[in-house]
C-alpha positions as CSV (number, residue, x, y, z in Angstrom):
1,M,15.0,-15.0,62.9
2,C,17.3,-12.6,61.1
3,G,19.1,-9.3,61.4
4,I,17.9,-6.2,59.5
5,C,19.3,-2.7,59.0
6,G,19.2,0.3,56.7
7,K,19.7,3.9,56.1
8,L,17.6,6.7,54.4
9,Y,18.9,10.1,53.6
10,F,16.4,12.9,53.9
11,N,17.9,14.5,50.8
12,P,16.7,12.3,47.9
13,R,19.8,13.3,45.8
14,H,22.1,11.9,48.5
15,K,22.9,8.2,47.7
16,A,23.1,5.7,50.5
17,E,26.6,4.3,50.9
18,R,26.7,0.6,50.1
19,H,29.8,0.0,52.2
20,I,28.0,1.3,55.3
21,I,25.1,-1.0,54.7
22,E,27.5,-3.9,54.3
23,A,29.2,-3.1,57.5
24,M,25.9,-2.8,59.4
25,T,24.7,-6.1,57.9
26,S,27.9,-8.0,58.6
27,V,27.9,-7.2,62.2
28,L,24.6,-9.0,62.5
29,K,25.8,-12.2,61.0
30,H,25.1,-14.1,64.3
31,R,21.4,-13.4,63.8
32,G,21.4,-14.9,60.3
33,P,24.4,-16.8,59.1
34,D,22.7,-18.5,56.2
35,D,22.6,-15.6,53.7
36,Q,23.3,-11.9,53.3
37,G,21.5,-9.4,51.0
38,I,21.8,-5.7,50.4
39,Y,19.7,-3.4,48.3
40,V,20.4,0.3,47.5
41,D,18.0,2.6,45.7
42,G,19.1,6.2,45.6
43,P,18.8,7.6,49.2
44,A,17.8,4.4,50.7
45,G,19.8,1.3,51.5
46,I,18.6,-1.8,53.4
47,G,20.5,-4.9,54.5
48,H,19.6,-8.4,55.7
49,Q,21.2,-11.4,57.4
50,R,19.1,-14.5,57.0
51,L,18.4,-17.5,59.3
52,S,16.4,-19.8,57.0
53,I,13.3,-21.2,58.6
54,I,10.5,-21.1,56.1
55,D,11.3,-21.9,52.5
56,V,15.0,-22.4,53.0
57,S,15.6,-22.2,49.2
58,P,17.2,-19.2,47.4
59,A,13.7,-17.9,46.7
60,G,13.6,-16.7,50.3
61,H,16.6,-14.3,49.8
62,Q,16.2,-10.8,51.2
63,P,15.8,-8.0,50.6
64,M,12.7,-9.2,48.8
65,S,10.5,-7.3,46.4
66,N,7.0,-7.3,44.9
67,E,6.5,-8.2,41.2
68,D,7.6,-4.9,39.7
69,G,10.5,-4.2,42.1
70,S,8.8,-1.0,43.5
71,I,8.5,-2.3,47.1
72,W,11.4,-3.9,49.0
73,I,11.4,-5.5,52.5
74,V,13.8,-6.7,55.1
75,F,12.1,-8.8,57.7
76,N,13.1,-10.4,61.0
77,G,10.6,-12.8,62.7
78,E,7.8,-15.2,61.8
79,I,4.2,-14.6,60.6
80,Y,2.3,-17.6,61.9
81,N,-0.9,-17.0,59.9
82,F,1.0,-16.4,56.6
83,E,-0.5,-19.5,54.9
84,E,-4.1,-18.2,55.5
85,L,-3.1,-14.7,54.4
86,R,-1.4,-16.1,51.4
87,T,-4.5,-17.8,50.3
88,E,-6.6,-14.7,50.6
89,L,-4.1,-12.6,48.7
90,Q,-3.8,-15.2,45.9
91,A,-7.6,-15.0,45.6
92,K,-7.2,-11.3,44.9
93,G,-4.7,-11.9,42.1
94,H,-1.3,-11.5,43.9
95,I,1.4,-13.7,42.4
96,F,3.9,-15.3,44.8
97,A,7.5,-16.3,43.8
98,S,8.3,-18.1,47.0
99,R,6.7,-20.0,50.0
100,T,8.0,-17.5,52.6
101,D,6.0,-15.5,55.2
102,T,8.2,-12.5,54.1
103,E,6.5,-12.3,50.7
104,T,3.1,-12.4,52.4
105,I,3.9,-9.1,54.1
106,V,4.9,-7.5,50.8
107,H,1.7,-8.3,49.1
108,L,-0.4,-7.5,52.2
109,Y,1.2,-4.1,52.2
110,E,0.3,-3.7,48.6
111,E,-3.3,-4.5,49.6
112,K,-3.7,-2.6,52.9
113,D,-0.8,-0.1,53.0
114,T,0.4,0.5,56.6
115,H,-2.7,-1.1,58.0
116,C,-1.4,-4.5,57.0
117,L,-0.1,-4.7,60.6
118,E,-3.5,-5.4,62.0
119,S,-3.8,-8.6,60.0
120,L,-0.4,-10.1,61.1
121,R,-0.2,-12.7,63.8
122,G,3.4,-13.3,64.9
123,M,6.6,-11.8,66.0
124,F,8.3,-9.3,63.7
125,A,10.4,-6.3,63.0
126,F,10.6,-5.2,59.4
127,A,11.3,-2.2,57.1
128,I,9.7,-1.6,53.8
129,W,11.1,0.7,51.2
130,D,8.4,2.0,48.9
131,G,10.2,3.4,45.9
132,K,7.1,5.0,44.3
133,K,6.1,6.8,47.4
134,Q,9.8,7.4,48.5
135,R,8.7,6.2,51.9
136,L,10.4,4.0,54.5
137,F,7.9,2.1,56.7
138,L,9.1,0.3,59.9
139,A,7.1,-1.8,62.3
140,R,7.5,-3.9,65.4
141,D,5.3,-6.7,66.7
142,R,2.6,-6.2,69.4
143,V,4.6,-7.3,72.5
144,G,8.2,-6.6,71.4
145,K,9.5,-10.1,70.6
146,K,11.7,-8.7,67.9
147,P,14.0,-5.7,68.5
148,L,14.2,-2.5,66.4
149,V,16.4,0.5,67.2
150,Y,17.0,3.6,65.2
151,A,18.9,6.9,65.1
152,V,18.2,10.2,63.6
153,T,21.0,12.5,62.5
154,S,20.8,15.9,60.7
155,E,21.1,14.1,57.4
156,A,19.6,10.6,57.7
157,F,17.5,8.0,59.4
158,I,19.4,4.8,60.4
159,F,17.9,1.6,61.8
160,G,18.9,-1.9,62.8
161,S,18.0,-5.1,64.8
162,E,20.8,-4.2,67.3
163,I,22.6,-1.1,68.5
164,K,25.9,-2.4,67.2
165,A,24.6,-2.3,63.6
166,I,23.8,1.4,63.9
167,L,27.2,2.2,65.5
168,Q,28.9,0.9,62.2
169,D,27.7,4.2,60.7
170,P,30.4,6.9,61.6
171,S,27.7,9.6,61.5
172,V,26.1,8.3,64.7
173,P,27.9,9.5,67.9
174,A,28.5,6.9,70.6
175,E,27.7,9.3,73.4
176,V,26.3,7.9,76.7
177,D,22.8,8.9,77.7
178,Y,23.1,9.5,81.5
179,E,19.3,9.5,81.9
180,A,19.2,6.0,80.5
181,L,22.0,5.0,82.7
182,H,20.1,6.4,85.7
183,H,17.1,4.2,84.8
184,Y,19.3,1.2,84.2
185,L,20.5,1.3,87.8
186,T,16.9,1.1,89.0
187,Y,15.6,-1.6,86.6
188,Q,18.8,-3.5,85.6
189,Y,17.8,-2.9,82.0
190,V,17.5,0.3,79.9
191,P,13.7,0.9,79.4
192,S,12.1,1.9,76.1
193,P,12.3,4.2,74.3
194,W,15.8,4.9,75.6
195,T,18.9,3.1,74.7
196,I,22.2,3.7,76.5
197,F,23.3,6.0,73.6
198,K,21.8,9.5,73.3
199,A,21.5,9.2,69.5
200,I,19.8,5.9,69.4
201,R,16.2,5.0,70.4
202,K,14.0,1.8,70.5
203,L,10.8,1.7,68.6
204,P,8.3,0.6,71.2
205,P,6.3,-2.6,70.8
206,A,3.0,-2.4,68.8
207,H,4.3,0.7,66.9
208,S,5.1,1.6,63.3
209,L,7.2,4.4,62.0
210,I,7.2,6.2,58.7
211,V,10.0,8.4,57.2
212,Q,8.9,10.4,54.2
213,Q,10.1,13.7,52.9
214,G,12.2,14.3,56.0
215,A,9.3,13.9,58.4
216,I,9.1,11.0,60.9
217,T,5.7,9.8,62.3
218,T,4.8,7.0,64.6
219,R,1.6,5.1,65.2
220,Q,0.5,2.7,67.9
221,Y,-1.6,0.1,66.2
222,W,-2.5,-2.2,69.1
223,H,-3.3,-1.7,72.8
224,L,-4.0,-4.5,75.4
225,S,-7.1,-3.6,77.3
226,Y,-8.2,-5.0,80.7
227,S,-11.4,-3.0,81.0
228,H,-13.9,-5.3,79.2
229,K,-14.3,-8.6,81.0
230,L,-15.3,-11.9,79.5
231,I,-18.3,-13.4,81.3
232,L,-18.9,-17.1,80.8
233,P,-21.3,-19.4,82.7
234,T,-18.8,-21.8,84.3
235,L,-15.2,-22.3,85.1
236,A,-15.2,-25.2,82.6
237,D,-16.2,-22.7,79.8
238,Y,-13.2,-20.6,80.6
239,V,-10.9,-23.6,80.6
240,D,-12.3,-24.8,77.2
241,Q,-11.8,-21.4,75.6
242,F,-8.3,-21.1,77.0
243,M,-7.3,-24.6,75.8
244,A,-8.7,-23.9,72.3
245,L,-6.7,-20.6,72.1
246,F,-3.5,-22.0,73.6
247,T,-3.6,-25.2,71.4
248,E,-4.0,-23.0,68.3
249,A,-1.1,-20.8,69.5
250,V,1.1,-23.8,69.8
251,K,0.0,-25.4,66.6
252,I,0.7,-22.4,64.4
253,R,4.2,-22.1,66.0
254,L,5.0,-25.6,64.8
255,R,5.3,-24.5,61.2
256,S,8.9,-24.8,60.2
257,D,11.0,-26.3,57.5
258,V,13.9,-26.9,59.9
259,P,14.3,-29.0,63.1
260,L,12.2,-27.8,66.0
261,G,12.1,-28.4,69.8
262,A,11.4,-26.7,73.2
263,F,13.0,-25.2,76.2
264,L,11.8,-27.2,79.2
265,S,12.5,-25.8,82.7
266,G,9.9,-27.9,84.6
267,G,7.8,-24.9,85.4
268,I,4.2,-24.9,84.5
269,D,4.5,-22.6,81.4
270,S,7.2,-24.6,79.6
271,S,5.6,-27.8,80.7
272,A,2.2,-26.8,79.4
273,T,3.8,-25.9,76.1
274,V,5.5,-29.3,75.8
275,A,2.3,-31.1,76.8
276,V,0.4,-29.5,73.9
277,M,3.3,-29.9,71.5
278,S,3.3,-33.6,72.3
279,Q,-0.5,-33.9,71.6
280,L,0.0,-32.2,68.2
281,A,3.2,-33.8,67.0
282,N,3.5,-37.1,65.2
283,R,7.0,-37.8,66.6
284,P,8.6,-37.3,70.1
285,I,9.4,-33.6,70.9
286,K,13.0,-32.6,71.4
287,T,13.3,-30.9,74.8
288,F,16.3,-29.1,76.4
289,S,17.1,-28.3,80.0
290,I,20.1,-26.9,81.9
291,G,20.8,-26.9,85.6
292,F,23.4,-26.2,88.3
293,H,25.0,-28.1,91.0
294,E,23.4,-25.8,93.6
295,S,20.0,-27.3,94.3
296,E,18.4,-23.9,95.0
297,Y,18.9,-23.1,91.2
298,N,18.5,-26.5,89.7
299,E,15.3,-27.3,87.9
300,I,16.5,-30.4,86.1
301,P,14.7,-32.9,88.3
302,F,11.4,-31.2,87.5
303,A,12.1,-31.0,83.8
304,A,12.9,-34.7,83.8
305,I,9.5,-35.5,85.3
306,V,7.8,-33.7,82.4
307,A,10.1,-35.2,79.8
308,K,9.3,-38.7,81.0
309,K,5.6,-38.0,81.2
310,F,5.5,-37.0,77.5
311,D,8.2,-39.3,76.3
312,T,10.3,-36.5,74.8
313,E,13.8,-36.8,73.3
314,H,15.3,-35.0,76.3
315,T,18.7,-33.4,76.6
316,E,20.0,-31.9,79.8
317,F,23.2,-30.3,80.8
318,I,24.6,-29.3,84.1
319,V,26.3,-25.9,83.7
320,K,29.5,-25.1,85.4
321,P,29.5,-21.4,84.4
322,D,32.8,-19.8,83.6
323,A,31.7,-16.2,84.4
324,V,35.1,-14.8,83.4
325,S,34.6,-16.3,79.9
326,I,31.0,-15.6,79.4
327,L,30.7,-12.1,80.7
328,P,32.5,-10.5,77.7
329,K,30.3,-12.4,75.3
330,L,27.2,-11.2,77.1
331,V,28.4,-7.6,77.1
332,W,29.0,-7.8,73.3
333,H,25.7,-9.4,72.4
334,Y,23.4,-7.3,74.6
335,N,24.8,-4.0,73.2
336,E,24.0,-2.0,76.3
337,P,24.1,-2.6,80.0
338,F,21.8,-5.5,80.9
339,A,22.1,-6.9,84.4
340,D,19.4,-9.6,84.4
341,S,21.7,-12.5,85.6
342,S,19.3,-15.1,84.1
343,A,20.8,-14.1,80.8
344,I,23.6,-16.5,81.7
345,P,21.5,-19.7,81.9
346,T,19.5,-18.5,78.9
347,Y,22.7,-18.1,76.9
348,Y,23.7,-21.6,77.8
349,V,20.4,-23.3,77.1
350,A,20.3,-21.6,73.7
351,Q,23.8,-22.8,73.0
352,L,22.9,-26.4,74.0
353,T,19.6,-26.3,72.0
354,R,21.2,-25.0,68.8
355,E,23.4,-28.0,68.6
356,H,20.2,-30.0,67.9
357,V,17.5,-27.8,66.4
358,T,17.1,-24.3,64.8
359,V,13.7,-23.4,66.4
360,A,12.6,-23.7,70.1
361,L,9.3,-23.1,71.7
362,N,9.3,-21.7,75.3
363,G,6.9,-20.7,78.0
364,D,7.7,-17.0,78.1
365,G,4.7,-14.7,78.8
366,G,2.6,-17.0,81.0
367,D,3.5,-15.1,84.2
368,E,2.5,-11.7,82.9
369,S,-0.8,-12.9,81.5
370,F,-1.9,-15.3,84.2
371,A,-0.3,-13.7,87.3
372,G,2.6,-16.1,88.0
373,Y,5.0,-13.9,89.9
374,E,5.1,-14.0,93.6
375,R,5.1,-10.2,93.7
376,Y,1.4,-10.3,92.6
377,I,0.7,-12.3,95.8
378,A,2.8,-9.8,97.8
379,D,0.6,-6.9,96.4
380,K,-2.5,-8.7,97.6
381,L,-1.0,-9.4,101.0
382,A,0.0,-5.8,101.3
383,G,-3.7,-4.9,101.3
384,Y,-4.3,-7.1,104.4
385,Y,-1.0,-6.0,106.1
386,E,-1.9,-2.3,105.7
387,K,-4.9,-2.9,108.0
388,V,-2.5,-3.7,110.8
389,P,-2.1,-0.6,113.0
390,S,0.9,1.5,111.9
391,L,2.2,1.5,115.5
392,V,2.5,-2.3,115.4
393,R,4.0,-2.4,111.9
394,E,6.6,0.2,112.4
395,H,7.5,-0.2,116.1
396,I,7.1,-3.8,116.7
397,I,7.2,-5.9,113.5
398,K,9.9,-4.0,111.7
399,K,12.1,-3.6,114.7
400,C,11.8,-7.4,115.5
401,L,12.8,-8.2,111.9
402,A,15.8,-6.0,112.2
403,F,17.3,-8.4,114.8
404,I,17.1,-11.3,112.5
405,P,20.5,-12.0,110.8
406,H,20.8,-11.7,107.1
407,Q,19.6,-14.9,105.3
408,E,21.8,-16.1,102.5
409,N,19.1,-18.3,100.9
410,R,17.0,-16.3,98.6
411,R,13.9,-18.4,99.3
412,S,14.2,-17.9,103.0
413,F,10.9,-16.8,104.6
414,F,12.5,-14.1,106.8
415,R,14.5,-12.7,103.9
416,R,11.4,-12.3,101.8
417,L,9.4,-11.0,104.8
418,K,12.0,-8.3,105.4
419,R,11.8,-7.1,101.8
420,F,8.0,-7.1,102.0
421,V,7.8,-5.1,105.2
422,N,10.5,-2.6,104.2
423,G,8.5,-1.6,101.1
424,I,5.0,-1.6,102.6
425,S,4.9,2.0,103.7
426,E,5.1,3.2,100.1
427,Q,2.2,4.1,97.9
428,A,1.1,0.9,96.0
429,E,2.6,1.8,92.7
430,R,5.9,3.0,94.1
431,R,6.0,0.0,96.5
432,Y,5.9,-2.3,93.4
433,V,9.0,-0.6,92.0
434,R,10.7,-1.0,95.3
435,W,10.2,-4.7,95.3
436,I,11.6,-5.1,91.8
437,C,14.4,-2.5,91.7
438,G,18.1,-2.9,91.9
439,F,19.0,0.6,93.3
440,D,16.3,2.6,94.9
441,N,16.5,6.4,95.2
442,E,18.1,6.3,98.7
443,M,20.8,3.8,97.5
444,K,21.4,6.1,94.4
445,N,21.9,9.1,96.6
446,D,24.5,7.2,98.6
447,L,26.2,5.9,95.4
448,Y,26.3,8.8,93.0
449,T,29.0,11.4,92.9
450,M,27.8,15.0,93.1
451,A,28.5,15.6,89.4
452,F,26.4,12.6,88.3
453,A,23.7,13.4,90.8
454,E,23.4,16.9,89.4
455,K,22.9,15.5,85.9
456,V,19.9,13.4,86.9
457,A,18.6,15.4,89.8
458,A,15.2,16.1,88.3
459,I,14.6,12.6,87.1
460,D,12.9,9.9,89.3
461,S,13.1,6.5,87.6
462,V,10.1,5.3,89.6
463,D,7.9,7.6,87.6
464,L,8.3,5.4,84.6
465,I,6.4,2.6,86.2
466,V,4.0,5.0,88.0
467,N,3.1,6.5,84.5
468,W,2.3,3.0,83.1
469,Y,0.0,2.5,86.0
470,H,-1.8,5.7,85.1
471,K,-2.2,4.4,81.5
472,A,-3.7,1.1,82.7
473,D,-7.4,0.7,82.2
474,G,-8.0,-2.2,84.6
475,A,-10.4,-1.7,87.4
476,L,-8.4,-3.7,90.0
477,F,-4.8,-3.2,91.0
478,L,-3.8,-6.7,89.8
479,D,-4.9,-6.1,86.2
480,R,-3.1,-2.7,86.3
481,T,0.1,-4.4,87.5
482,L,-0.2,-7.0,84.8
483,F,-0.5,-4.3,82.3
484,V,2.6,-2.5,83.7
485,D,4.7,-5.7,83.4
486,V,3.5,-6.3,79.9
487,M,4.5,-2.8,78.9
488,S,7.8,-2.7,80.7
489,Y,9.5,-5.8,82.2
490,L,8.2,-8.2,79.5
491,P,9.5,-6.3,76.4
492,D,12.5,-4.5,78.0
493,D,13.9,-7.4,80.1
494,L,12.5,-10.8,79.5
495,L,12.1,-10.6,75.7
496,V,15.4,-8.9,75.2
497,K,17.1,-11.5,77.3
498,V,15.7,-14.4,75.2
499,D,16.1,-12.7,71.8
500,I,19.7,-11.8,72.3
501,A,20.7,-15.1,73.9
502,A,19.0,-17.1,71.2
503,M,20.2,-15.0,68.3
504,A,23.8,-15.2,69.6
505,H,23.5,-18.9,68.6
506,S,21.3,-18.4,65.5
507,L,18.4,-20.0,67.3
508,E,14.8,-18.9,66.8
509,A,12.7,-18.8,70.0
510,R,8.9,-18.9,69.7
511,S,6.4,-18.1,72.5
512,P,2.9,-19.4,72.4
513,F,1.8,-17.5,75.5
514,L,2.6,-14.3,73.7
515,D,0.1,-14.9,70.9
516,H,-1.8,-11.7,70.9
517,K,-5.2,-13.4,70.8
518,L,-4.4,-15.5,73.9
519,M,-3.1,-12.3,75.6
520,E,-6.4,-10.5,74.9
521,F,-8.3,-13.4,76.3
522,A,-6.1,-13.4,79.5
523,A,-6.6,-9.6,79.8
524,A,-10.3,-10.1,79.6
525,L,-10.4,-12.7,82.4
526,P,-11.9,-11.7,85.7
527,P,-8.9,-11.2,88.0
528,H,-9.9,-14.1,90.3
529,Y,-9.3,-16.6,87.4
530,K,-5.6,-15.4,87.5
531,L,-5.0,-14.9,91.2
532,N,-7.5,-16.7,93.2
533,G,-6.9,-15.9,96.9
534,L,-3.2,-16.5,97.1
535,R,-3.3,-19.2,94.3
536,S,-1.5,-17.9,91.2
537,K,-2.2,-19.0,87.6
538,Y,-5.5,-20.4,88.8
539,L,-7.1,-21.0,85.4
540,L,-3.9,-22.3,83.9
541,K,-3.5,-24.8,86.6
542,K,-7.2,-25.9,86.3
543,A,-6.7,-26.2,82.5
544,F,-3.7,-28.6,82.9
545,A,-4.8,-30.5,86.0
546,S,-5.4,-33.7,84.0
547,L,-2.3,-33.2,81.8
548,L,0.5,-32.3,84.1
549,P,1.7,-34.1,87.3
550,A,0.7,-32.5,90.5
551,T,4.4,-32.0,91.4
552,I,4.7,-29.6,88.4
553,L,1.4,-27.8,89.0
554,H,1.9,-27.0,92.6
555,R,5.6,-26.6,93.0
556,K,6.9,-23.2,94.2
557,K,8.1,-20.9,91.5
558,M,11.9,-21.1,91.2
559,G,12.8,-18.7,88.4
560,F,15.6,-19.1,85.9
561,G,18.4,-17.8,88.2
562,V,22.0,-18.4,88.9
563,P,24.0,-18.3,92.1
564,I,25.4,-14.8,91.5
565,D,25.6,-14.1,95.2
566,R,28.0,-17.0,95.8
567,W,30.0,-16.4,92.7
568,L,30.7,-12.8,93.8
569,R,32.0,-14.1,97.1
570,K,34.2,-16.8,95.5
571,E,35.0,-17.2,91.8
572,L,34.4,-13.6,90.9
573,K,35.5,-11.9,94.1
574,D,39.0,-10.8,93.1
575,I,38.1,-9.7,89.5
576,T,35.0,-7.8,90.8
577,C,37.1,-5.8,93.3
578,Q,39.8,-5.2,90.8
579,I,37.4,-3.9,88.0
580,L,35.0,-1.8,90.1
581,L,37.6,-0.3,92.3
582,E,40.5,0.4,90.0
583,K,41.4,3.9,88.9
584,R,39.8,3.9,85.4
585,S,36.4,2.9,86.9
586,I,36.4,5.5,89.6
587,E,37.6,8.2,87.3
588,R,34.4,7.9,85.2
589,G,33.1,10.2,87.9
590,L,29.8,8.4,88.3
591,F,30.0,6.6,91.6
592,K,31.8,7.3,95.0
593,E,34.6,4.9,95.6
594,Q,33.7,4.5,99.2
595,A,30.1,3.6,98.4
596,V,31.2,0.9,95.9
597,R,33.7,-0.4,98.4
598,M,31.0,-0.6,101.0
599,L,28.6,-2.5,98.7
600,I,31.3,-5.1,98.0
601,D,32.4,-5.3,101.7
602,D,28.9,-5.8,103.0
603,H,28.3,-8.5,100.5
604,L,31.6,-10.3,101.2
605,S,31.0,-10.2,104.9
606,K,27.3,-11.4,104.4
607,R,26.0,-8.4,106.2
608,A,23.8,-7.9,103.1
609,D,23.1,-9.6,99.7
610,N,24.2,-6.9,97.3
611,S,24.8,-9.4,94.5
612,Y,22.3,-7.9,92.0
613,R,23.6,-4.4,92.6
614,I,27.2,-5.4,92.3
615,W,26.4,-7.4,89.1
616,T,24.7,-4.3,87.8
617,L,27.8,-2.2,88.3
618,L,30.1,-4.9,87.0
619,F,28.2,-5.3,83.7
620,L,28.1,-1.5,83.3
621,E,31.8,-1.1,83.7
622,L,32.6,-3.9,81.3
623,W,30.2,-2.3,78.8
624,F,32.0,1.0,79.2
625,R,35.3,-0.6,78.4
626,M,34.0,-2.5,75.4
627,F,31.7,0.1,73.7
628,I,33.1,3.5,74.9
629,D,36.8,2.9,75.6
630,K,37.0,0.4,72.7
631,R,39.1,-2.0,74.8
632,S,39.0,-5.8,74.8
633,V,37.5,-7.4,77.9
634,T,38.3,-10.9,76.9
635,G,39.7,-12.7,79.9
636,I,38.7,-9.6,81.8
């Protein structure tokens, strides 16, 4: 894992400023503290902060070039099949000066030009400056494990691993994109291709970008299709093929020249990863878990079961979060508003893990490929519930539920039933958004000032997800929904959360479930091997039935959450009220003071759980103060 950045002037006579590249590179030092490198060639300048993983010698220094110095690369990520590619390239006469995967990309580019991407198996974001062609070539991995953002001004193209790197260039205006902010309030993250800044955009996953002679072109080089189904004779054949692919995905992710371990939550995905790692390793695996005093959010007992089963070197830590201390750190590292509160435990587990290893495998991606979220079950139940006469649904069931007091426990049956019933009347695609959103359209109408409402009046954030449904090629709604999550929630929330939290501590996170060959297999599975009746991850559980304890296979999904609802009523109560209701916050002109006050009051009185919505507003205001007002929020 590393940090990359660069700038290319459209006028070839305009020289790139080394001091700007140095500033951009230095602000990414947390992503790669081991080495820094800068290369400037006329209008082009590129920078790199290195976290040494493969070939930790000086031979791995970046920017790295080919033999004659005409092609230069800065690379963030890992190419897991680099050894196989290296052998093929050497057979064709390419000379290597290092053992790095980075150099493999350089020679593969020489061989296949921009179509080198189709041969890469891994996670990556890189930029190649081709001096002969005077061309800048950028690319991002298939599912968006590694970030890549860019800005286009009248004079130049600027890129970086993080937004804060681009903001080091004074030519890039730090102007808020209110459409992006509008979307953030729905999803609790800023969806691609937007960023919170008007001038900066995200390169989508599975895309490349070329800048040449002032023209900018993009290409999508991979698409996950659900239309062609894999037909095998028996369930055992599906299990065998899955285990072969998953074992290979884990095996190639064990390649490292530095200490390696795994996040272990005790959920089936991380447990499956540890199980296969233990089979492949010749020494005990190092595993890491964090938990909370609140049993509702504490997975340590389950992680301990798996650790004992596979005799891992297990480290666990009970977190007593100091939200006042950690919030400013999260705001700085995430670069833009990001209200997924599970960033807090992710940040802590990355911090703990980095004290022992430099690389950690995880279970990310299992839910999106094998239908692990409860909302997939809810979608299926919705089909049955819609057969109930509307008179009964609207005038009996919904009215009866209205009399049931608010349930504080997030796992409460009635709390989840209320959410299910309240969204059931929507069209299926829009209903799905209602179940996952922070602020729905009605809430936004109540919250927004007239001035802000007018700015975004023609924009419906729900359409972003509906449009992904329209692009999905699956025959059944489950496959289309899995595609939607792979294209939206996975790259824009889950993978951002893990990349930023891990890189904040110079830790590399690897995800076997996100191997593109395994994902293609999962997409080709008949849907009933993912969600069988109301049994989620059906094939996955069959595959690990003999390896994992039943308590792990059949436990209810907990999620990697934190007790935000309680914190906002206790430890964070005063500071939340102070920040959201003070003059400078209200004078931004975005939200009605009375609406914000009502959100807080209803939450404090337990009339409603507005914790996610309040957290969304709190993170946003702290971001404004740090990135727009340029004020310190340390100690808030």
